C-alpha positions as CSV (number, residue, x, y, z in Angstrom):
1,M,48.2,-16.8,-44.1
2,N,46.1,-15.1,-46.7
3,T,44.5,-18.4,-47.6
4,T,43.5,-18.9,-43.9
5,K,42.1,-15.4,-43.8
6,N,40.1,-16.0,-47.0
7,L,38.7,-19.2,-45.7
8,S,37.7,-17.6,-42.4
9,S,36.1,-14.7,-44.3
10,T,34.2,-17.1,-46.6
11,T,33.0,-19.2,-43.6
12,K,31.6,-16.1,-41.9
13,K,29.9,-15.0,-45.1
14,V,28.3,-18.4,-45.5
15,I,27.1,-18.4,-41.9
16,I,25.7,-14.9,-42.3
17,S,24.0,-15.9,-45.5
18,V,22.4,-19.0,-43.9
19,I,21.1,-16.9,-41.0
20,I,19.6,-14.4,-43.4
21,V,18.0,-17.1,-45.5
22,V,16.6,-18.8,-42.3
23,A,15.2,-15.4,-41.1
24,I,13.6,-14.7,-44.5
25,L,12.0,-18.2,-44.5
26,A,10.7,-17.7,-41.0
27,I,9.2,-14.3,-41.9
28,L,7.6,-15.8,-45.0
29,F,6.2,-18.8,-43.0
30,I,4.7,-16.4,-40.4
31,G,3.3,-14.2,-43.2
32,V,1.8,-17.2,-45.0
33,S,0.3,-18.5,-41.8
34,L,-1.2,-15.1,-41.0
35,I,-2.6,-14.8,-44.5
36,T,-4.0,-18.3,-44.4
37,R,-5.6,-17.7,-41.0
38,T,-7.1,-14.4,-42.1
39,M,-8.4,-15.9,-45.4
40,S,-9.9,-18.9,-43.5
41,Q,-11.5,-16.6,-40.9
42,N,-12.9,-14.3,-43.7
43,N,-14.4,-17.4,-45.4
44,S,-15.7,-18.9,-42.2
45,I,-19.2,-18.8,-40.8
46,G,-18.3,-16.0,-38.4
47,E,-18.5,-15.6,-34.7
48,A,-22.2,-14.8,-34.5
49,N,-23.2,-17.9,-36.6
50,A,-20.8,-20.1,-34.6
51,K,-22.6,-19.0,-31.4
52,N,-26.0,-19.6,-33.1
53,F,-25.0,-23.2,-34.1
54,A,-24.0,-23.9,-30.5
55,F,-27.2,-22.3,-29.1
56,A,-29.3,-24.4,-31.5
57,D,-27.5,-27.6,-30.6
58,A,-27.9,-26.9,-26.9
59,G,-31.6,-26.0,-27.4
60,V,-31.0,-22.6,-25.9
61,D,-32.9,-19.4,-26.7
62,P,-30.2,-16.8,-27.5
63,V,-32.2,-14.2,-25.5
64,S,-31.6,-16.3,-22.3
65,V,-27.8,-16.4,-22.7
66,E,-26.3,-14.3,-20.0
67,S,-22.7,-14.1,-21.4
68,S,-20.9,-15.6,-24.3
69,R,-17.7,-15.6,-26.3
70,A,-16.4,-17.1,-29.5
71,D,-12.7,-17.4,-30.4
72,F,-11.3,-18.4,-33.8
73,D,-8.6,-21.0,-33.4
74,F,-6.8,-23.9,-35.2
75,E,-7.3,-27.3,-33.7
76,D,-6.6,-30.9,-34.9
77,G,-5.7,-29.7,-38.4
78,Q,-8.7,-27.4,-39.0
79,F,-10.0,-24.0,-38.1
80,V,-12.6,-23.9,-35.4
81,Y,-14.6,-21.5,-33.2
82,E,-14.3,-22.2,-29.4
83,V,-17.7,-21.0,-28.1
84,E,-18.5,-20.6,-24.4
85,F,-21.7,-19.3,-22.9
86,V,-23.7,-19.3,-19.7
87,V,-27.4,-19.8,-19.2
88,G,-28.8,-19.9,-15.7
89,N,-26.5,-22.2,-13.6
90,T,-25.1,-24.0,-16.7
91,Q,-21.9,-23.2,-18.6
92,Y,-21.6,-24.6,-22.1
93,E,-18.4,-25.1,-24.0
94,Y,-18.5,-25.9,-27.8
95,V,-15.9,-26.4,-30.5
96,I,-17.6,-25.5,-33.8
97,K,-16.1,-26.2,-37.3
98,A,-15.4,-22.8,-38.8
99,S,-16.2,-23.8,-42.4
100,D,-19.7,-25.3,-42.0
101,G,-20.8,-24.9,-38.3
102,S,-20.6,-28.6,-37.5
103,V,-20.4,-29.4,-33.7
104,L,-17.0,-31.1,-33.1
105,K,-17.0,-31.1,-29.3
106,K,-19.3,-30.0,-26.5
107,Q,-19.3,-30.0,-22.8
108,T,-21.6,-28.6,-20.1
109,E,-20.9,-27.8,-16.4
110,V,-23.3,-26.9,-13.7
111,I,-22.2,-23.7,-11.9
112,G,-23.8,-21.5,-9.3
113,T,-24.9,-22.2,-5.7
114,N,-23.4,-25.2,-4.1
115,G,-24.6,-27.2,-1.1
116,A,-22.7,-29.2,1.4
117,N,-19.6,-31.1,0.1
118,G,-19.7,-29.1,-3.1
119,Q,-23.0,-30.7,-4.2
120,N,-25.3,-28.7,-6.4
121,A,-28.9,-29.0,-5.2
122,D,-30.2,-29.1,-8.8
123,I,-28.4,-32.4,-9.7
124,S,-30.2,-35.6,-8.8
125,A,-28.1,-38.5,-7.5
126,Q,-29.0,-42.0,-6.4
127,I,-25.9,-42.6,-4.3
128,T,-24.2,-40.3,-1.7
129,M,-20.9,-38.6,-1.8
130,D,-19.6,-41.0,1.0
131,K,-20.6,-44.0,-1.1
132,A,-18.8,-42.6,-4.1
133,K,-15.7,-42.1,-2.0
134,E,-16.0,-45.7,-0.7
135,I,-16.2,-47.0,-4.4
136,A,-13.1,-45.0,-5.4
137,L,-11.1,-46.2,-2.4
138,A,-12.2,-49.8,-2.8
139,D,-11.0,-49.7,-6.4
140,L,-7.5,-48.9,-5.1
141,G,-7.6,-51.1,-2.0
142,L,-7.3,-48.1,0.3
143,N,-9.2,-46.8,3.3
144,A,-10.1,-43.2,4.2
145,S,-7.4,-42.9,6.9
146,Q,-4.7,-43.5,4.2
147,V,-5.7,-40.6,1.9
148,T,-6.4,-36.9,1.9
149,F,-9.3,-35.7,-0.2
150,V,-8.8,-32.3,-1.9
151,K,-11.9,-32.2,-4.1
152,E,-15.4,-33.6,-3.6
153,K,-18.0,-32.3,-6.0
154,L,-21.2,-33.4,-7.7
155,D,-21.3,-32.2,-11.3
156,Y,-22.3,-33.1,-14.9
157,D,-20.0,-34.6,-17.5
158,D,-21.5,-34.8,-21.0
159,G,-24.9,-34.9,-19.4
160,V,-24.1,-37.6,-16.8
161,A,-24.3,-36.8,-13.1
162,V,-21.0,-37.7,-11.6
163,Y,-19.1,-37.2,-8.3
164,E,-15.7,-35.7,-9.0
165,L,-13.1,-36.8,-6.5
166,E,-9.4,-35.9,-6.1
167,F,-7.2,-37.3,-3.3
168,Y,-3.6,-38.1,-2.4
169,H,-1.9,-41.2,-1.2
170,D,1.9,-41.3,-0.7
171,N,3.3,-39.5,-3.7
172,V,0.4,-40.0,-6.1
173,E,-2.7,-37.9,-6.8
174,Y,-5.8,-39.7,-7.9
175,E,-8.8,-38.3,-9.8
176,Y,-12.1,-40.3,-10.0
177,E,-15.5,-39.6,-11.6
178,I,-18.1,-41.9,-10.1
179,N,-21.6,-42.1,-11.8
180,A,-23.9,-40.5,-9.2
181,N,-26.8,-42.8,-10.1
182,T,-25.2,-46.2,-10.8
183,G,-22.0,-46.0,-8.7
184,A,-20.0,-47.1,-11.7
185,I,-16.5,-45.6,-12.2
186,Y,-17.0,-43.2,-15.0
187,S,-13.3,-42.2,-15.3
188,K,-10.1,-42.4,-13.3
189,S,-6.5,-41.2,-13.5
190,K,-3.4,-40.9,-11.4
191,D,-0.4,-38.7,-11.4
192,A,2.9,-38.8,-9.5
193,V,3.5,-35.6,-7.5
194,A,6.5,-34.2,-5.6
195,K,4.6,-33.3,-2.5
196,Q,1.1,-34.1,-1.2
197,P,-0.9,-33.1,1.8
198,N,-0.4,-34.7,5.2
199,A,-2.9,-37.6,5.4
200,N,-3.3,-37.0,9.1
201,A,-4.1,-33.4,8.8
202,N,-7.4,-32.2,10.4
203,T,-9.4,-31.0,7.4
204,N,-12.9,-29.9,6.7
205,V,-14.4,-30.1,3.2
206,N,-16.1,-27.0,2.0
207,N,-17.5,-26.1,-1.4
208,G,-15.3,-28.5,-3.3
209,G,-12.1,-27.6,-1.5
210,V,-10.4,-28.3,1.8
211,N,-9.9,-26.0,4.8
212,N,-6.7,-27.3,6.4
213,K,-6.5,-26.0,9.9
214,A,-2.8,-25.7,9.4
215,N,-3.4,-23.0,6.8
216,K,-3.3,-19.4,8.0
217,I,-6.3,-18.3,5.9
218,S,-9.6,-20.2,5.2
219,L,-11.3,-20.8,1.8
220,D,-13.8,-18.0,2.5
221,E,-11.0,-15.6,3.3
222,A,-9.3,-16.5,0.1
223,K,-12.5,-15.8,-1.8
224,N,-12.8,-12.5,-0.2
225,K,-9.2,-11.5,-1.1
226,A,-9.9,-12.4,-4.7
227,L,-13.1,-10.4,-4.7
228,K,-11.4,-7.4,-3.1
229,D,-8.6,-7.5,-5.7
230,A,-11.2,-7.6,-8.5
231,G,-13.2,-4.8,-6.9
232,L,-16.4,-6.9,-6.7
233,S,-18.7,-8.3,-4.1
234,A,-20.0,-11.9,-3.7
235,S,-23.5,-10.8,-4.9
236,Q,-22.0,-9.6,-8.2
237,V,-20.3,-12.9,-9.3
238,T,-20.9,-16.6,-9.8
239,F,-18.2,-18.9,-8.4
240,T,-17.4,-21.8,-10.7
241,K,-14.4,-23.2,-8.8
242,T,-13.2,-23.0,-5.2
243,K,-10.5,-25.6,-4.4
244,Q,-7.4,-26.2,-2.4
245,D,-4.5,-27.6,-4.4
246,Y,-0.7,-27.5,-4.7
247,D,1.3,-25.5,-7.2
248,D,5.1,-26.2,-7.3
249,G,4.8,-27.5,-3.7
250,I,3.0,-24.4,-2.5
251,T,-0.5,-24.9,-0.9
252,V,-2.9,-22.6,-2.8
253,Y,-6.6,-21.9,-3.1
254,E,-7.8,-22.0,-6.7
255,I,-10.7,-19.5,-7.1
256,E,-12.6,-19.0,-10.3
257,F,-15.7,-16.8,-10.9
258,H,-17.4,-14.7,-13.5
259,T,-19.6,-11.7,-13.9
260,S,-21.8,-11.1,-17.0
261,T,-18.8,-9.6,-18.8
262,Q,-15.6,-11.1,-17.4
263,E,-14.0,-14.3,-16.1
264,Y,-11.6,-14.3,-13.2
265,E,-9.1,-16.9,-12.1
266,Y,-7.0,-16.6,-8.9
267,E,-4.5,-18.6,-7.0
268,I,-4.2,-17.5,-3.3
269,N,-1.3,-18.7,-1.2
270,A,-3.0,-20.6,1.7
271,A,-0.2,-19.9,4.1
272,T,0.4,-16.1,3.5
273,G,-2.9,-15.0,1.9
274,Q,-0.9,-13.4,-1.0
275,I,-2.2,-13.6,-4.5
276,Y,0.0,-16.2,-6.2
277,S,-1.5,-15.6,-9.7
278,R,-4.4,-13.9,-11.4
279,D,-6.0,-14.1,-14.8
280,I,-8.8,-11.8,-16.0
281,E,-10.4,-12.3,-19.4
282,A,-13.3,-10.3,-20.9
283,F,-16.2,-12.1,-22.6
284,K,-16.7,-10.9,-26.1
285,N,-20.0,-9.1,-26.9
286,R,-22.8,-11.2,-28.1
């Protein structure tokens, strides 16, 4: 009996000792990681220089930058600065190597006033949106009556004018980028989904999203709800995304906009008008 008690007591002590050792190792690991991050950041080029490297690569005068931010991060085995800034109707995103200012990644997106079908009047295109849709559908052997489009937008991708298309067929969501000047398929992808829109629904494309007449609120009403929640007016913000989509089977409007100091992201339930989610993030001072 005593032997059994002694074994049980010894086992408990071993388990407790292992837990303590693991906890100590975890604390040490976190501490070392924080120290390494802090040392790397202290020895890095700094936020201001990271922005300047991005501005220089983009050929942008820092004075013309309306808003900007630079976040220190760890990506692909190295420390970097993720730099975002807006000039006029263009948003720039850069990944700058923290040790020497090298440009690792960059992307630009045209934002601001959109025309019909989500097209930006400042982007030149040799083919029409309808032609781009025909090219995407022909690639799949489908016709317009078989699919439901949820996004139709003319934009830039790495300096190339493209039509961004998203649509559903059966239980698959397709995304295409069609070169707006040559008609070539720039990129494409597909993803199985649990639920998709009704292909026979009566829809009206507006500003890159879809107004489904079955919805209780329109895209404009959703935008107004987001603005009211943020305490802003349409004249105070620049919209960068207005789109109808699905989140866990729920039809939502995805609304994104920014002021000179903050970025806002909203998901509005298209059936009830309730705010499904919100995210507000401040730009860092230049």
